[in-house]
Phi, psi and omega in degrees: 000322181299318181293323177297319181298316183289342184280355185281348173097339184294321181294317179297316179293323179299317178296321179295321179296318179300322178294321179290326173302316182297336178272359178100003179281156179238162185308312186300325186245020181301129176291157185303141175238133181232141178278136178232157178272186184299336179269004180082011181272131179301140181261137170069044178278147178288129185225168179302137182092344180284173173239140178237133172243115179276107191270019174267153193237010191269281183156281191290331182279346183264355189295309189296316180292323176296319176304316184300327180271336193234344189278120175297138179073016178304126186232016180288330174197162180292144180208156176297152180268103178269119181264347186212059181248124175271125181234111182258133174254142184293314175228168183281106184285333182197151181300334181296343182262021184300333183274356177276156172293122181247118184293316180233086182292144183282158169271129181288128180267120180258166175057044173283170179304313181300319181292317181293319178297320179296317180298331179278005179062033175261152181265138180226150181232134175243131182226127175199158172279167192300331179300333183230012184298318181298333183288323180273359177242279185304305184288317180300328180268019174073029180089015178264121183278340184266131176300148175284166176302137181068020175252126176247133182244129180242120180253116178263125181299134172284159179302144179233152175078012180211139178302138184300326182289352174274346178226068188299340176281347182051229179251033186294330178297318180289323175299314179301316180300320179293324177295317179299322176295328178296324176297315180299325180279354176060044172297145178287323179225126175241126177242125178227149178244127171263105192285343195303315186301324180277313183298312181283330177298336179280354178265168179257015184271106184300312183296322180296323180294319179293316178296325177299311180299321179296319180293317178300316180300314182296315181288327176298316178300321180298313183286325180294316179299317180292323179295317178298317179297330180268007178064039174265141165284135183244128170245130178240127178210192178217163181267337179185173177266157176188294187300331188288355179234113187262329184226150173280168180304332180272006178092352179285157182296137173265125188230019186235174177292164181237173175261008183295152172291167179240159181281157169222120180238145182238125180235115179239112182296344180266354186298133177252348176217160182296135179270135176271121174241146183255161170291154180192218180222171184300329181295348179274352184290312182300313176301326178293317178297315180299322180296322178290325179285346183077030182247136182294141178282129179287158181298332182293337179279117183266350176287173181225148180305142181277345174239082194292323188251018185273137176264113183281353179074036181103183181289132185241165169265148189228139168247126173249119177253119177256109178275097188298126176075019186259080182272177178264114182243188179285153177267070180209190187281009172268357188241107179300329179293324176288321183287329184284152171288109183232066183298324180295311180298317180298316179293323180300315181290332178282322190266334191239154179295141180209162182211181177245140178241138174285132187224023182216171175058214185290350176291341178234019176085014176261175175296144179307133178083358181274141180298147177289172177210170186293323180297306181299318181300310183289325175300313182291318179298313183287328184277334182070023178203164176283121183256121180297124186273160183302325182295324177292314179301317182287321178296321177297321179294324177292321184288318183271000176088355183290341174302320185282349178247012180300123187296326180295316178297311183298321179295319180296319179294317180295318177299320179296318178298315182297328180275353186057046186245193183245150175255129180245132179243123177256115186221155180276131182277075180203163179249357188208021181280153174291346180271348180158188181207145177293346178299329183293307177297328177296319178296320179293327175296320178296321178295319179295318180297319180293331182274353181088009177279126187257326186271090182234128184235133181252126177248113186265148172248119180288136189278284181078009177236298179273354177255157179289144178305133178078014185269354186302315180302317179295321178294323177294320180293322175295317179298322177304314181294320181295317179294320181297322179294324178293322177092002179222138173114156179214137179271113194242351177200163177207147179204149182293148180301323180296341178263305185292327185246039177298140178234015186253014181075016179270085184287348173295324175292314179302321179298320180297319178292315181299314182297327176292317183291323188258319186255349181075029180271125179159184176294123186272138173228138188278126176297139182233000000 
């Protein structure tokens, strides 16, 4: 039994990860690791005739790698010509993949804020840096990749080639400049995302988090002052918490999302008396914006305005600032927002009406008690209703057994058997990320085992966001035991999420992940 246990590949990969840690690498950015046999030949490479199931469930981070495997005429880098490769996506990452087998196809969300504003013949602008651009477009529009009529989208490149915690302001200056241009152009609705709180909140760099909060505060002041001068109503909120919690109870760095509520502030330059705003949830933001714009709320929006009895004085122009990852935390040394000099934020809370919004758990369509995330946050804000998230849909499918009877999965397994080929599972090495769970590939291994399919290979993506820093070896060792209990499958490669799931158009990173999966290029570790 011991030799069988060691043959699953997890122990070998765990040892390789520890060696890369010693060289200064981290989970998020781990360079590819590939399992090899005694002759040094890579084990479990994706080949023509095989089937691949991409077990991540999010969207924007999975696009580039999916393109590399499935897009005709793909020219970002050289790749083998697969004429008979089945590639299944867990959820629909982009409309361009409509012709791929999708295990859990999305429900199209209609009557979003963007769609209603467009129908009213109003002009809208979306501005974000590339780290969060998809959130203010694709997710904010309810999964619609195409801009609505009279919608202009501006994508500011995020810094490249340098760790984000070394540039905590990211590209916020350029984002701010684009928002200021939007005032000059007199857009009716401007939506912008300040990415810093979430991006830097995921790092363990204390000083960077404090500098991040300071930078956000300064740029927020810049856009708010300009908005007031341009007679815009300003709403400031967040999509989920993250930055406001710096350390765990044991003193270790906190680098993940939180379940904390987020702020909602209302600034009206025409206000002559204090406006009453109520506590609520993210789904209440869109109805509030529509009320300021003078546009009727559609029946599909189940949220309600946060300033119910306020007279806006006619149709107004609106700026919505989404401070990504800017939750409400304690006023102590565990909170970088409290520790940083934030005069603008402090004055905003003193001078203007504000409330708290629920941005986690079932308030945004996630499992009760689960931390919020950018996808759920922007979907709920844009939709004006609670949108059931993929993790809930998939968890329900796991609980009621329908995951195991999913026709797309069963068809892929059967096709693989008929071809006498191999099944490859690409999954995130985590138990609680918004991008996926290792439970999905494990369930698929059980399905393969039940069908009599023997050649099953698991390619893991190291998380480094929802997992604790340095936890990959322990997770691999646990995964080894789980795979061994199933009796089918081998863990044959691993690569960091920042490489495999790049969303910044850095196809050099995507190529490194692709080459590991297909060609076996990477740090070699010997199967035992």
